N, C-alpha and C positions, 0 to 999 in steps of 0.2 A: 471688955468685949465691944467691938465695933461691928454693927450690922448694917448692911446696905440692902434696902428693899427696892426692887425695880418693878414698876408697872407702867403700862403705856400712859394711863391718865389717872385723874383723881375722880372720875365719874364712872357710871356704870357699876354693875354688881361687883366686879373684880376691883375696880378703883376704890370703891367704898370700903370693901373688906380689907384691902391692903392698907388704906389710910388708917382704919381703926386699929389694925395691928401696930402700925407705926406709933400711934398715940399711946396705945397700951404699953408698948416697950419703953417709950420715953417716961411714962408715969412709973414704970418699974425700975427706973434708973439705968436702963440700957442705952448705950450711945448708938441710937438708930438714926440713919439718914435715909431719905426716900428720893429716888431718882425717877422723874416722870417726863413726859414730852412737854407738858406745859403746866406750870404752877398757877392754878386758877385763883387760889385764895391767899397766896403769900404766907402760908403757914411756915414757921421756923423749921429748919432741918429738912426742907423739901427743895430740891434743886432740879433744874431743867437746862436744856441747851441755852447757853447764856449770851449768844451773839445772834445778830440778825441773819448772818450767813448760815450759822448752824440751824436756825429755825427754818429758813428757806430750804435748806438741804433736807430737813426732816419732811417737809411737805412734799418735795419732789420724790424723795425716797418712797413715801407711801404710795404715790401714784405709779412710779416705775415698777414697784414691787408687784403690783396687781396686773400688769399688762399681759402675762401669759393666759389669764382667764379670758382674754379677748377671743381666743381660739375655741372657747367652750360657750358659745352663745346660747345654748339651750340648757345651761346649768340651772339647777334648782335655786330658788331665791333664799338661800341660807348662807351664813358666813363661811368663807373659805379663804385661808391665809397662806401665803407662800413663804414670806420671810427669807428671801434669798439675797437681797441687797444689803450692803454694809451700812451700819448705823454710824453714829458719831459719838458713842458713849463709852467705848472701851477706855479711852484716855481719861474720861471722868472717873471711871471705876478705879484706875490706878492712882489718880490724884487723891481720892477718898481713902484708899488703902484699907478696906474693911477686913475683918477677920473672917467674915462669912457673907455670902451674897445670897439673898432670898429673892428668887424670881416669882413673879405672878403672871399677869397677862401680857404677852409680848407681841401681839398682832400689829398689823399695819407697818411692817418693816422697822419696828422700834429696835429690835435686836435680832440680827441675822442668825440663822441656824448654825452657820459655820463659825460664829464668834463665841459660842458657848465654851468651846474647848480652848479658847484663848484667855479665859478668866481663871487665873491660877489661884483659886480659892475654893474651899468647900462650897458646893452649891446646894441650896434647898429650893424646891420648886413647888409652890402651891398651885394645884390645878383648879381652875374655875370653869373649865369645860374640857373637852376631849382632845383639843388640838395637839397637845404635846406628844401624844402617841398615835396620831393618825397621819394620813398623807395629805392633810390640809384642811379637812372639815372640822368644825367646832362641835357640831351636834350630829353624830353618826346615826342616831335613831336606831332602826332595826339592823343596820349594816354592821357586820362583825369582821370585815376584811382587814381591820387593823390588827387582828390576832395573827394575821399572816404578813403580807407585805403591801397591802392595799393594791391599787390598780383596779381597772374595770369599775371605776368609781360611780356609784349611783347618783351622787350629788352633782357630779360633772356631766351626768348622763353619757358616760363614756362606755364604749364596748371594746376598749383596748386594754390589754394587760399592762403594757408599758406606757400608761398615760401620765398626766401631770402628777396625780396622787402617788404613783409608784416612784417617780423621780424624786419627789419631796421625801417620801419614806426612806429611800436609799441615801439621800443626803443626810438625813437625821441619823441614820444608823452609822454612817461613815464618821461623822464628826462627834458623835456622842458616846460611842462604845467605850471609850477610855476615860471619860470625865468622872470626877468625884461628885456624884449626884444622889441626893435623897429626895424622894417624892412625898409630898403631903397632899392628902385628899381631904377636903372638908366633909365629905360624905362617905358612908360605907359603900354605896353603890359605885361611885366613881373610883374608889380604891380598888374594888374588885375588877372593874374594867381595865384599870392600869396594870394590875397583876396579870391579867389575861393577854395583854397586848404584847406584840412581838418586840417592841422597843423597850418596855419596862418590866418584863416578866422576871428578870433577874435582879431588879433593883429593890432597895429597901423602900417600902411604901407604908407610910404612917397615916392613920386617920386622926386628924386634928381639926376640929371645926373652926369656922370663923367666929369672931366674938362681937359683942355689942355693948355699948355703954348703957347699962340698965338704970343709971341715974338720969339719963336724958330720955330714953325710951321707957316710960313708966305710965301706969294708968293715971289719967286725969279725970276730974269730975265730968261726967258725960253731959250733964245739963249745961255746964259752963262752956264746954268744948263746942256743943251744938249752937249755943247762943253766939259765940265768937265767929262761927262759920255760917251764920244765918240759916241754920237748919231747924226743922221742927223738933220740939221735944217729945212729940207723940208718935213719930214714925219709927219703923224698923229700917235700918240702913245697911245695905250691902256695899262693901268697899272693893273696888278693883283698881289696881295701880300697875304700871309697867313703865320701863324706861322709854320704850317707843311703842305706843299702844296699837297702832294699826300696821306700821311697816314691819314690825317684828312678828311674823306669823307664828313663831313658837309660843308667844304669850297667850294664844288661844282665844282671842276675842270672839271668834266665830262659835266656839263652844259655849261661851258665856251668853251670847245672844240667843242661842237655841234654848238654854236653860231658863233664861228670863222670859222667853216666849211662852214656855210651859207654865211659869208662874202667872203670867198675864192671862193665860187661858183658864187658870183656876180662879180668876176674878179676885186676886189678892192685891190689886194695884192701889187700892185706897190705903193700904197699910204699909206697903213696902216701896222704898225708893233706893236709888243707886248713887253712890259717890264715886267719881273717877278722877284719878290724877295721873300725870305722865305727859310725855311729849307727843304732839300730834303733827303729822305731815300733811299740811294743806286741808285735809278734811276736818270740819269743825262740828259735825253732827253725828250722833250715834242712833242707829235704828234699833233701840233697845226695848220699845214698847213701854217699859216702866219709866216714870219720871226720873231724870238723872241730873246731877250737879257736877259739872266739869270744873275742877279747881286749877287746871294748868299743870305745868311742870314744877315740882316742888323739890328744892335742894336744901332746905333748912330743916335740920333734924327736929327742932322744937315744934315747927309747924307740922311736920309729919306726925309727931307724937300726938298733937292735938287732933289731927284727922283720924288716926287710928282709934283714939279714945272716943271720938264721936260716933264711930260705926259700931254695929252690933256683930257683924261677921265680915271677915275679909275672904275674898275668893281668889284663887290662882288656878285658872284652867289651862296652864301651860302644858305643852306636849312633853317637854323634857327640861328638868332643872337639876342643878347640883345641890346647893344649900341656899335657897333664895333669901335674900335680905328682907324682902317684903314680908314674908311669913314670919321670920324671926322678929322683925320690928313690931309687927302687929301683935304677936303673942306676948312680947315684952310689955306692951301696953294693955294687956288683958283682953285682947280681942281674938276670939278663936277663928280658925280658918277652915275653909273647904278647898281641897285640891285633889287632883288625880293621883292615883297610886303609881307614880313614875319617879325614876331617878332617886335623888336624895330626900324627897318629901317625907318618907316615913321616919327619917332621923329627927325631924322636927314635930310632925303631927302624929300623935297617938290616937288611933281611930276611936272615936266616941269617948275619949278621955279629955283631950284638949282641942278637939276639932273633929273633922269628918274627912275620911279618905274615900273618894269615889272611884268606881271602876273606870279605867281608861277605855275609851273616851266617850263615856255614856252620859249624854246631857240629862237624861231622865234621872240617873243616879246622882248627878251633880246637883240638880234641882232638889232632889230628896234630901241631900245633905244640908243645903241651905235652909230648907223649911224645918228640918229636924232640930237645927240650932235655934231658929227664930221663934218657934211656936211654943216654947216652954221656958218661961223666965227663970224658974228655979234651976233648970238644967243649964241655961245660958250663964248664970252666975257661977256655977260650979266649973264649967268649961273655961270661963274667964280666969278664975283663980288658978286652975291647973295650968293654963297657958303661961301665966306669969311665973309660976313656980318652976316650970320646965326650963325657961330661959335663964332664970337665976341660978339654977343648979348646974346647967350644962353649957351655957353660952356667954356667961358674964365675961366682959373683955379683960378684966384683971386676971381671972383664972386662966383664960386662953393665952394671954401674954406670958404668964409664968411657965406654962407648958412649952411654949415656943423657946423661951429662954433656956429651959432645961435641955431641950433638943440641941440648940446651938452649942451649948457648953460641951455636950457629949461629942458632937462632931468636931469641934475644935480640938478637944483633948485627944480624940482618937481619929485623926484624919485618914 
């Protein structure tokens, strides 16, 4: 069995999940190859456009692909992808000659909508957001126009039925209606959205979570972890991480600030501090009231495991998430989480068993969840044990790779 995994990059939530699946399949003896825009770490069996001309073409493709958004200058500041320009990877796919092609995140013109029906292989598509079944947005929030034909798009702030979102929807429908496609959703929530969508309601949709290497992400001695990170052994630490802390509004930094403000007002600042990691755009300071330690952008899994182990609780105040790596990684390291009851969060966090699920988007309840975990050491120990056990039982990369392998075999044998 030869599997080709396609994802725009090796970074971000989708890139990390796709790469972990690739590693898991290789470990299981599957002939897996991964195709990305740029191979950042030169890991074996990962390929990218291999000439300077192709790399330059990819850069221009990304820019040209986004130009229609110029006409929607009042659009909301959330991701919106068009994917109308031709890529340069169809020839690569034919050269690799896989038995099955597994798509992941395809934004920024990496693979055009019209090219999917030119891939003459069974297709599997793991959804990392909602783009595949919408007219261009990745996070529809309260909008349900994807259950029809999109148009009149709130993210574009459009009041026209036949707007860009309708045109993108129509292109997807035209090119995808006859392709051999199976949908994978890492969360029950996104699977339900896909089943309700006008594009995928007649497709096979499987719930199959992303996996994690539980031999890398594991509990480490908290005292040693804090010593190596120059943190106090006597404080309670709240951990917040995001790919892009400020620029990505979905990550909910404003909700976290409000919750920490309430903790500050309760005069708990002598006991509690904050650890932050992720990418920053220009701004280098956080108005969080509580003392905080910014560790920068972290891409080393062992360093991440050390950070998770040093914290007492991880927080994710996002507005909408699928199956977030940060929560899974934190739980694997025995650190319970507080998050809002949105998207696929309940697939990971069991309320008051291995973390706390707060009412969306109530900062007071989010604060209550943080303190509920921090203020009882016996409870914290039990939550920690339960967090680790949940990941071992449900999300271990070896188990997840075997489930994917079984699905591939079924689709190859019954095309």
